C-alpha angles and dihedrals in degrees: 000000000000093000094052093048090048092048093049090048095050091044091054091049091052093049092048089056092055092071092063095046089049091061099035131102093246090069106092091210088068098050096099110019131124108062119199132198120231131189116233125238107212093215093052096077099100098165118082108232116238092195116082093209114103123244115262112261098241137004107227100183143353128203130178116196125188114241132175107287096008143340140294118231113206120186132175118209130193116212120192096253140013121273102059112138147165094052118184140173106236114198120226113234100246137046107224121197092340094308118130107200129198129185114221104220129181138178114244121231117273094225131037110282137198121258096229127164126325092251091054092052100046118115117201121203136174138193134188116225121193125231088245092058091046093053107121093005115133099166133035113202128190115196129209132174097267104022147000133225123214134197119200131203 
């Protein structure tokens, strides 16, 4: 009887402690979580783009998943019409104040295309970032033409 009471009591203490680990910074699943949407100021783009592809019209979502040796950045962009292709996250040269910034660039369609539904226009891109590149990074930011999404550690 004493052993079963002791086992139940210690099991409940261990399970109660799991809730705090789940929400703590030592849990790798929480390293890049809460994404936020930002509106873009057209005059705030100080760096001259080296890539001729235009920025995607809008960033719909941003997700950063831990992977062995780094993280995978997954972004969904929404161009104005169907037919956009060859999307890519292009890194900016410098990391400023712990913010790693990527431009979401796509190639527009060659011919005129229909607008269609949002699901038919979405472009999904991904990029692997090494742990060495993430050293000192607190925020990952993906920039589009009208908005930007950020993921914080």
